[in-house]
N, C-alpha and C positions, 0 to 999 in steps of 0.2 A: 627726824630721828632715823638713823640707818638701822637696818634690821638684819638678823643673821638666822641661818638654819643650823640647828644642832642635830648631828647624826650620832645615834647610839647603837653600838653592837655589844650586847651583854653576853658574857659567858658565866660559867659557874663561879669563877674566882676573879673575874676581871670585868671592867666596864670600859670599853674602848669608845673614844669619841672623836669626832671631827667637826670643825666649825667652819661654815662657809658664809661669805658675804652674799646676801640675797638682794642687794640693791642694784638698780640699773637693768639694762636689757641683755647684757652679756650673760654667759653661763656663770653659775656660782663659782666664786673664787675661794680657794682654800685659804683660811686664815691661820688655823692652828689645829693640832691633833695630839692625842696622847691617850693615857689610860690610867685608871686606878687598878692596880693589880694586887694580888695577895689578899683579896677581900675575905674577911673573917679570920685571917691568920696574921700576916704582917702587911697591912695595907701600905701601898706606896703609890703616890701620885706623881706623874711626870707629864710634861707637855712641851711641844716644840712648835715653832712657827713653820710656815710653808717652806722656808729655806733651811730647816732643821736646826735652827738656833734654839737653845734650851730656854724655855720660859718658866718652867717650874720643875722642881725635883725634891719632893717632900715625903718623908715617912710620917705616919701618924698612928695613933692607937686604934685597935679594932673597934669598928662601930657596928651599926645595925644592918649588916649585910649590904645589899645593893642600895637600900635607902640611905645608909650612912655614906656610901661611896658617892651617890648622887648629890647629897648635901655638900660633901667636900668639893665636888666638881662645880656646883652652882655657886658656892662661895668664891671660888677662884674666878669663875666666869664674870661675876659681878665686878670684880676688880679689873680683870683683863678687858672687858668690853667697854668700860668707862662711859656708860650712858647709852650704848647701843643695846638693843632689845632682842632677846630670843623670841622670834616670831612663830617658828614652826620647829617641831622635833620629829625627825624621821627615824624609824627603828628597823633594824633587820629582824624579821621574825621568820624562823626556819620553816614552819609548816602552816600553810593556808588551806589544806584539805582540798576538796572539790569545789567549795563555794567561792573562794577568793581567787579570782583569775587576774586580778590587778591590785595595786596598792589601794588602801582604804583608810578613811578617817576613823580613828578609834573612838568607840563609845562603849557603853555598858554591854550592849548586845554582842558587839564584836569580841569583847573580852571573854564573854561566856562561851562563844563559839571556839575561840582559840584555846581556852582552858580544856575543852573536850578533846583537843588534839595533842595534849601533853604526852599520852602514852605512845604516840607515833614518833616523837622526837624528845625522849626523856632527858638527854644530855643538854639540850638547847632551849626548847620551848619554855620551860618554867622560868629560866633566867631572863629570856626575852620579855616575858610578861611581868616579872617583878620589876624590871627596869621601867616599863611603861607606868606602873603604879608609882614608882619612885619619882618619875618626872612629873606626874600629876600633883604630887605633894610639893615638889620644889618649884614648879611653874604652873600654879592653878590657872585654868582657863586657856592655856596655850594649846593650840591644835597639835595633835599627835597623829602621825601617819604610819601605819604598819605596811612594810614592804616585804614581800614573801619570797623565799628561795624556791618555792614550788611553782609560782605563777608562770614563769617563762616556759615551763614544760606543759602547760595546759594546752589541749588541742592535739596531742599525739594521736596517731592512728590507734584504733582500738587494739589491734594486735600487738602494738608496742607497749600498751598500758596494762594488759590483763595478765593474770596468772592462769595456769591450767587447773583452775578450781571451779566448783559449781558457780554458775553465773550470778546466783543470788548474793554471793559474797562480794563480787565486783560491785553490784548495785548498792551494797552496804558501805562501800568505800575501801575495800581491800583490793588495792590496785597499785600500779607503779606510778609514783608521783614525780620522782626526780628532784634533785636539790642543786645547790650552788647556782640557782637561776639568776641571781643578781649579778654574779660574776659573768655568766655567759651572756646576759643581756648587754652588759658593758662591752664585752669583746665584740659582739655582733655590731654594736654601735660604732666602735672604733674601726672595725673592718670596713664599714660603710664609708668612713671618713678617709682612711689611709690606703685602702685597696678596694675600691668600689666594685671592680669587676669580679674579684674573688668573693666579695660579700654576697654577690648574686648567685654564687655557685654552691658546691657541696663541700662542706668544711666539717672536720672533727676538731673540737677544742678539748684539750687535756688540761683540766684544772688540777694541778698537782701541788698539794700542800699537806699539812697534817691531816686534813680531810682531802680526799681525792676522788675525782670522777671524770668521765668523758661525756661529751654531748655531741650529737650529730645535728648539724644545722643545714637547712636548705633555704637559700635566699634569706638568711638571717633569722629563720624561725627554727625552734627546736622540733625535731621529728623523732628523736630517740635519745635515751640517756642510760648510763650504766647503773645509776642509783635507782632504787625501787620504792617499796612501801615505806621503808625507813632509810636513814642515812648509813646503814650497815652494808648495803648491797654493792656489788660491782668490784671496784679495785680494792686491794689491800691499802690500808692507810696507816697513820702513825700508830694508833692503838686499836683500830677497828679491823675486823677480819676481812671484809669484802665478801665476795660470793662464796657460799658454802652449801654443801649438800644438806638439805633439811634432815636427812637420816642421821647425820652426825648429832644434831640437837636431840633427836629422839633417843639416841644411844646414851648421850650424856644424862638425860632424864631417867631413863629406864635402867640402864646398866651401871652407870657411875653414881646414881643417886643424887645428882646435883639438883638444887632448887632452881626455879626460874630466875631468882635474883642472882644466884651464883653464875648462871649461864649468861645473864645480861652483863655482869661485870667482866666475865671472860671475853665476850664478843666486843664490847665497847671499850674496855680499858686495858686489857692484857694481851690483845692479839695484834695483828698487823705487823709492822716493822719491829715494834717492841717485842712481841712474842716470838717472832721468827728469829730475831737476832739474839735475844736475851741480853741485849746491850742497851739499846736506846730506841725511842720513837723518832728521834731527830736524824734526818738524812745527813746533816753535817757531821754528826758523831759517827755515823756508820761509814761515811766516805773517809773519815780520818782514822778509822780503825784498821789494824792489820789482821784481825781475827777472821777466820773463814766464815763464821756465822754471819758476820756483817756483809761480806760479799754475797753470800747466799740470799740474804734478805733483800738486798738490792736487786739481785738477778731475778728473784720471784716478782718483785714489784714491777720491774721493766717488762718482764715476760707477760704479765697480766695486762699491762697497758697495751702492748702490741696486739694481744688477742682481742681486746676490746676495740681498738682502732680498726682492726680488720672486720670485726662484727658490725660496727657502726657504718663502715664503708658499704657493707651489704645492705644495711637499712637505707642508705642514701642512693644506692645504685651506681656507685662510683665515688671517686675522691678527687677534688680539686685543690684542697688545702688542709694543712694540719697546723694547729696553733697550740703552743705551750704557754701556760700562764700560771699564776699563783707562785708561792714561795719556792718550791722545788722546780717547777716548770720554768720560772724566770731566772733562776740562779744556778741550778745544778747541771752544768754543761755535759757531764758524763752520763747523767740520766737521759738527757735529750738525745745524745748520740746512741745510747743503748736502745732507745725506743725507735728512733727514726731510721738509723742506718740500715738495720736488717729489713726494713719495709721497702727496699728497693723494688721488690716485685709488684708493689702498688704504684710504682711510678715515681718514687722519691729518689732523687740523686742528692745525697747529703753533702754539705760543704763543711768539712771539719775545721778549716781555718776560720770561716765566718762564725761557726759555733764557738770556737775557742776565744774569739775576739769580742764576743758579746753582741754580734750584729743582730739587727731586727729580722733579717731574712737569712736563714741558715740552710737553704737549699741552693743548688747551682742555678744559673740562668736557664740552662737547658732542661731542668727537672720538670716533668709533667705535673707533679704535685708541688705546690709552693709551701714551704715550711717556714713559719714565723714564730717569733717570741713577742708577745704583747703583754705588758704589765696590766694586771686587772686593777679596777678601782671601784669596789662595791660601794664605798662611802659616797663617791660622787654620784653614782647611779641612784642611791637612796635620796640624796639631796635634790636631784632633778625630779624624782617622783614626788617628794614631799611638796616641792613648789608647785608642781602640776596639779596635785590632788587638792591641796589646801588653797591654792590661788596665790600667785606671787604677791608678796607684801608690797605696800607702797613705800616709796623712798622719802 
């Protein structure tokens, strides 16, 4: 019987999945992907195969949250797999704290640890854990592997991880963790395959999507990151603020009378591109708008990216490569140009024609810093981890 790896990435109102063939010696092959979206409101299930042919497109009545979504997915999988078995389930889990430096098999103790980290990632962690519980009901006895967005950043120099606070707080876990680690790990792996010389050097990777951050890598290892204690820090994002003076938060508490809950909603849900523009959190909407607020939001976004690239270059002691990835990084050529072209003083000679044509390398041959666009694939990284941790199933 052939076996498959199911990869789950759960959000507040969606359950994304990818399905990989786990038989044979080769890397896992993508079979299908899709999601249940609109959980709790207007659930909609759709799936495509590896060639983007539609396999399912169904609306259904609201069910029991992620449990109902997982039930719908498992029912479809039973029909689609036609006798093949889900052998391992890999999950994206945003926060692993200081304890989890690598992916881990999920058990009761692990779940208790991860529940304690919910306050550090309130928009993501609860939904990641509810998906694990839903899978346990749908596939009793099947091994589940938690893969953490924080793990890749473990091992930073102390100066890159600490805040200027009393040391006892650092020892309690109030430190810079960094996120988007599964994406960065995949990019490091891809660089080693397609540009091995560059992979051995000093590279800044810009993961630019609805969530956005930058990571400094030396020889494929993370040495610094723009995100910190939570996924709020660093770059402005779709709805998150990015770096902010903590005095602003004190002012909102003391002078504006806002509650911690109201401030949390402001920082996580109403800030970033959405708050700056007053139009949308979606870069495509902003690029299509002729309103000055849209242009200003994009200008702030790209300005902050340039600042962080320069800062991370200082952490690296120089720069050999800049990589753009994730939704905006891979598709928004005007954003790439606004970030990279003014960084000529770092040694970047930007190639506008290559950028316009969607080339993989968007710097000129004589550029001292190579600029690349590499699509990320967190799901494949999770599948690889799941197979490694749980042990490759027999064919």
